[in-house]
C-alpha positions as CSV (number, residue, x, y, z in Angstrom):
1,M,135.6,91.4,130.7
2,F,134.4,92.9,127.5
3,G,134.6,91.3,124.1
4,F,135.0,94.4,121.8
5,L,135.0,94.6,118.1
6,K,137.3,97.4,117.1
7,K,135.5,100.4,115.6
8,S,136.8,103.0,113.2
9,A,135.0,105.9,115.0
10,D,132.0,106.8,117.0
11,A,131.2,109.8,114.9
12,A,128.3,109.9,112.6
13,P,129.0,109.2,108.9
14,D,128.7,111.9,106.4
15,A,125.0,112.4,105.3
16,A,126.0,112.2,101.7
17,S,127.3,108.6,102.2
18,I,123.9,107.6,103.5
19,A,121.6,108.9,100.8
20,P,123.1,110.0,97.5
21,A,121.5,112.9,95.8
22,S,120.4,110.7,93.0
23,A,118.6,108.2,95.3
24,P,114.8,108.1,95.1
25,S,112.9,109.8,97.9
26,W,111.6,107.9,100.8
27,R,108.0,108.3,99.6
28,E,109.0,106.9,96.2
29,R,110.7,103.9,97.9
30,L,107.8,103.4,100.2
31,K,105.4,103.3,97.3
32,A,107.6,100.8,95.5
33,G,108.0,98.8,98.6
34,L,104.2,98.5,99.1
35,A,103.6,97.5,95.5
36,R,102.5,94.0,96.4
37,T,100.0,95.2,99.0
38,R,98.8,97.9,96.6
39,A,98.4,95.3,93.8
40,Q,96.3,93.2,96.2
41,F,93.9,96.2,96.3
42,G,94.6,97.4,92.7
43,G,92.0,96.4,90.1
44,R,89.5,95.1,92.7
45,F,89.4,98.5,94.3
46,K,88.9,100.2,91.0
47,S,86.1,97.8,90.2
48,I,84.4,98.3,93.6
49,F,84.6,102.1,93.6
50,S,83.6,102.5,90.0
51,R,79.9,102.0,91.0
52,G,80.0,105.4,92.7
53,K,77.5,104.2,95.2
54,V,77.8,102.8,98.7
55,D,75.4,99.9,98.7
56,A,75.3,96.4,100.2
57,E,77.1,94.8,97.3
58,M,79.9,97.3,97.4
59,L,80.4,96.9,101.1
60,E,80.4,93.1,100.9
61,E,83.1,93.2,98.2
62,L,85.1,95.7,100.1
63,E,84.9,93.6,103.3
64,S,86.3,90.6,101.4
65,L,89.1,92.6,99.9
66,L,90.2,94.1,103.2
67,L,90.1,90.7,104.9
68,T,92.2,89.1,102.2
69,S,94.8,91.9,102.7
70,D,95.1,91.0,106.4
71,V,93.4,94.1,107.7
72,G,91.6,91.8,110.1
73,L,88.0,91.5,111.1
74,E,87.9,94.2,113.7
75,A,89.7,96.8,111.6
76,T,87.6,95.8,108.6
77,R,84.4,96.4,110.4
78,Y,85.6,99.7,111.7
79,L,86.7,100.9,108.3
80,I,83.4,99.9,106.7
81,D,81.3,101.5,109.4
82,E,83.4,104.7,109.0
83,L,82.9,104.6,105.2
84,K,79.2,104.2,105.5
85,A,79.0,107.1,108.0
86,R,81.1,109.4,105.9
87,A,79.1,108.5,102.7
88,R,75.9,109.5,104.5
89,R,77.2,112.6,106.2
90,E,79.1,113.9,103.2
91,R,76.7,112.5,100.5
92,I,79.6,110.9,98.7
93,E,78.5,109.4,95.3
94,T,81.6,109.4,93.2
95,P,84.3,106.7,92.9
96,A,87.1,109.2,93.8
97,G,85.1,110.4,96.8
98,I,84.5,106.9,98.1
99,Q,88.2,106.0,97.7
100,R,89.2,109.2,99.5
101,A,86.8,108.5,102.3
102,L,88.3,105.0,102.9
103,A,91.8,106.4,102.7
104,D,90.9,109.1,105.3
105,A,89.3,106.5,107.6
106,L,92.4,104.3,107.4
107,H,94.7,107.3,108.1
108,E,92.7,108.2,111.2
109,L,92.9,104.5,112.4
110,L,96.7,104.4,111.9
111,L,97.6,108.0,113.1
112,P,97.8,107.1,116.8
113,L,100.6,104.6,115.9
114,E,102.7,107.4,114.5
115,Q,104.9,108.2,117.5
116,P,108.5,108.8,116.7
117,L,111.1,107.4,119.1
118,E,112.7,110.1,121.3
119,V,116.1,109.1,122.6
120,S,117.4,112.2,124.3
121,A,115.9,111.6,127.7
122,H,118.7,109.2,128.9
123,R,122.4,108.6,128.2
124,P,123.0,105.9,127.3
125,F,119.5,105.3,125.9
126,I,119.1,101.6,126.1
127,I,117.0,99.9,123.5
128,M,116.2,96.1,123.8
129,L,115.1,94.3,120.6
130,A,113.2,91.1,120.5
131,G,111.3,89.0,117.9
132,V,110.8,85.6,116.4
133,N,113.5,83.9,114.3
134,G,113.8,85.4,110.9
135,A,111.9,88.6,111.6
136,G,114.9,90.7,110.6
137,K,115.9,91.7,114.1
138,T,119.7,91.8,113.7
139,T,119.5,93.5,110.4
140,S,117.1,96.1,111.9
141,I,119.7,96.8,114.6
142,G,122.3,97.5,111.9
143,K,120.0,99.8,110.1
144,L,119.0,101.6,113.4
145,A,122.7,102.1,114.2
146,R,123.1,104.0,110.9
147,H,119.8,105.9,111.5
148,F,121.0,107.2,114.8
149,Q,124.5,108.0,113.5
150,A,122.9,110.1,110.9
151,Q,121.4,112.1,113.8
152,G,124.9,112.7,115.2
153,R,124.6,110.1,118.0
154,S,127.1,107.5,119.0
155,V,126.0,103.9,119.2
156,L,127.1,100.6,120.8
157,L,125.8,97.2,119.9
158,A,125.3,94.3,122.3
159,A,125.4,90.8,120.8
160,G,122.9,89.3,123.2
161,D,121.9,86.5,120.8
162,T,124.3,83.8,122.0
163,F,122.0,81.0,120.8
164,R,122.1,81.3,117.0
165,A,125.5,80.3,115.7
166,A,126.1,83.2,113.2
167,A,124.3,85.9,115.2
168,R,127.4,87.4,116.8
169,E,129.3,87.4,113.5
170,Q,126.3,89.0,111.7
171,L,126.1,91.8,114.3
172,Q,129.9,92.3,114.1
173,A,129.6,92.7,110.3
174,W,127.0,95.4,110.9
175,G,129.3,97.0,113.5
176,E,132.2,97.1,111.0
177,R,129.9,98.5,108.3
178,N,128.8,101.3,110.6
179,G,132.0,101.8,112.4
180,V,130.6,101.1,115.9
181,T,131.7,99.0,118.8
182,V,130.1,95.6,119.3
183,V,130.2,94.0,122.8
184,A,130.2,90.2,122.4
185,Q,131.3,87.0,124.1
186,E,132.3,83.7,122.6
187,S,129.6,82.0,124.6
188,G,127.7,82.6,127.8
189,D,124.7,84.3,129.3
190,P,123.0,86.8,127.0
191,A,122.0,88.9,130.0
192,A,125.6,89.2,131.0
193,V,126.6,90.4,127.5
194,V,124.0,93.1,127.6
195,F,125.0,94.1,131.2
196,D,128.7,94.4,130.0
197,A,127.5,96.5,127.0
198,I,125.7,99.0,129.2
199,S,128.7,99.3,131.5
200,A,130.9,99.9,128.5
201,A,128.6,102.5,127.0
202,R,128.4,104.4,130.3
203,A,132.2,104.4,130.6
204,R,132.7,105.6,127.0
205,G,129.9,108.2,127.1
206,I,127.9,106.4,124.3
207,D,124.5,107.8,123.5
208,I,122.6,104.7,122.5
209,V,122.9,101.0,123.2
210,L,121.1,98.5,120.9
211,A,120.8,95.2,122.5
212,D,120.2,92.1,120.3
213,T,118.4,89.1,121.8
214,A,117.9,85.5,120.4
215,G,114.9,84.9,118.3
216,R,112.2,82.8,119.8
217,L,108.7,81.7,119.3
218,P,106.0,83.0,121.7
219,T,105.1,79.4,122.5
220,Q,108.6,78.6,123.9
221,S,107.9,79.6,127.5
222,H,111.4,78.8,128.8
223,L,112.9,81.1,126.1
224,M,110.4,83.8,126.8
225,E,111.4,83.6,130.5
226,E,115.0,84.0,129.4
227,L,114.0,87.1,127.6
228,A,112.3,88.5,130.7
229,K,115.6,87.8,132.6
230,V,117.5,89.9,130.1
231,R,115.1,92.7,130.8
232,R,115.5,92.3,134.6
233,V,119.3,92.4,134.3
234,I,119.1,95.6,132.2
235,R,117.1,97.1,135.0
236,K,119.9,96.2,137.4
237,A,122.4,98.0,135.3
238,D,120.1,101.0,135.0
239,P,116.9,101.1,137.0
240,S,115.2,103.3,134.4
241,A,116.0,100.9,131.5
242,P,115.3,99.5,129.1
243,H,114.1,102.9,127.8
244,E,112.6,101.3,124.8
245,T,111.6,97.7,124.1
246,L,111.1,97.1,120.4
247,L,109.4,94.0,119.0
248,V,110.5,93.3,115.4
249,L,107.6,91.9,113.3
250,D,107.9,90.4,109.8
251,A,104.9,91.7,107.8
252,N,104.7,88.4,106.0
253,F,103.3,86.8,109.2
254,G,100.0,88.7,108.7
255,Q,97.5,88.0,111.4
256,N,100.0,85.9,113.4
257,A,101.8,89.2,114.1
258,L,99.0,90.1,116.5
259,A,99.6,87.0,118.7
260,Q,103.3,87.9,118.7
261,V,102.6,91.4,120.0
262,K,100.4,90.2,122.8
263,T,102.7,87.4,123.9
264,F,105.9,89.4,123.9
265,D,104.2,92.3,125.5
266,K,103.2,90.1,128.4
267,A,106.8,88.9,128.9
268,I,108.8,92.1,128.4
269,D,106.4,95.1,128.2
270,V,106.8,96.0,124.5
271,T,106.8,99.8,124.0
272,G,107.2,100.0,120.2
273,L,107.2,98.0,117.0
274,I,109.4,97.7,113.9
275,V,107.5,96.2,111.0
276,T,109.9,94.7,108.4
277,K,109.7,93.3,104.9
278,L,106.7,95.3,103.8
279,D,108.2,95.1,100.3
280,G,108.0,91.4,100.2
281,T,104.3,90.8,101.1
282,A,100.8,91.6,100.1
283,K,99.8,91.6,103.8
284,G,100.7,95.2,104.6
285,G,97.1,95.6,105.9
286,V,98.2,93.9,109.1
287,I,99.2,97.4,110.3
288,A,95.5,98.3,110.4
289,A,94.8,95.1,112.4
290,I,97.5,96.1,114.9
291,A,96.1,99.6,115.2
292,R,92.6,98.2,116.1
293,Q,93.5,95.1,118.2
294,C,96.8,95.8,120.0
295,P,97.8,99.3,119.3
296,K,101.5,99.8,120.0
297,P,103.5,102.7,118.5
298,I,105.1,101.7,115.2
299,R,108.5,103.3,115.5
300,Y,109.9,102.2,112.2
301,I,109.0,100.3,109.1
302,G,111.2,98.5,106.6
303,V,110.6,98.4,102.8
304,G,113.9,97.1,101.4
305,E,117.3,95.6,102.0
306,G,119.3,98.9,101.9
307,I,120.9,100.2,105.0
308,D,118.6,103.3,104.9
309,D,115.4,101.4,104.1
310,L,114.3,101.5,107.7
311,R,112.5,104.8,108.5
312,P,110.1,106.2,111.1
313,F,106.4,105.3,110.4
314,A,104.3,108.1,109.0
315,A,100.6,107.2,108.7
316,R,99.8,109.6,105.8
317,D,102.8,108.4,103.7
318,F,101.8,104.8,104.3
319,V,98.2,105.3,103.3
320,D,99.1,107.4,100.3
321,A,101.5,104.7,99.1
322,L,98.6,102.2,99.3
323,F,96.1,104.2,97.3
324,E,98.2,106.2,94.8
């Protein structure tokens, strides 16, 4: 019944093989990864803040800068209102003070999204992943597998994307790289593949199941219904599952990411987000838009192609990387 890819071991890899001692720290990589978004702020921020006075002209320029960085209208208005209030309350009149006030306001906006994923409540802990084509979903699954292995947890992958020709092979390559089992079928119903994977994980005492699904656009109603079916079948295998439903968002989509969150949430009750490709865009401000308009926990962010370039979201680290 199961299509298994042979694994080398369920044990977690040695930590030294994941992050060599000479590797740059996560904060350094995050700063480098957000270089394009920071450059979007860059010189214009310095020019705006150099006045050292919160006046109408400064606020207008700041509003324009935030909007062009995909912070979004609602979040931009919130941040500007906060900046004005802090400037009055704290009598801020220096460029450094104004920049610090804006950074603090952004941190407070993003902090509620900082909710690390806790996977110890169920065994197996079943995570369903969804997203549009090209968002980095399958790659994120491979990186998540390594992340959980580094915590000493066993992982099984479900190749639930039976639509895209190379999806199964791509996931199997990640399985080989991580030394974990992949449950797959040559063809067939994606819901059945995921059901088989859950059964296999339960029989083998696996800690975590990562279930891939086919990429789809929110406007494709029949495919969104298929995704909802996968979720229903998971509940048949385990009435408490899926224990986490992650939507993978490509940061390059900017404001379109908001529509994706709302549509996928309606179909499958999204419980968390993975924001990928922050290193390839100047639109990292979209995270602020998400915080203001459709706040979902950002479980992980990705800032590179490396297997360990997917990490839990930390609001302070993110804001510091934008302003340093």
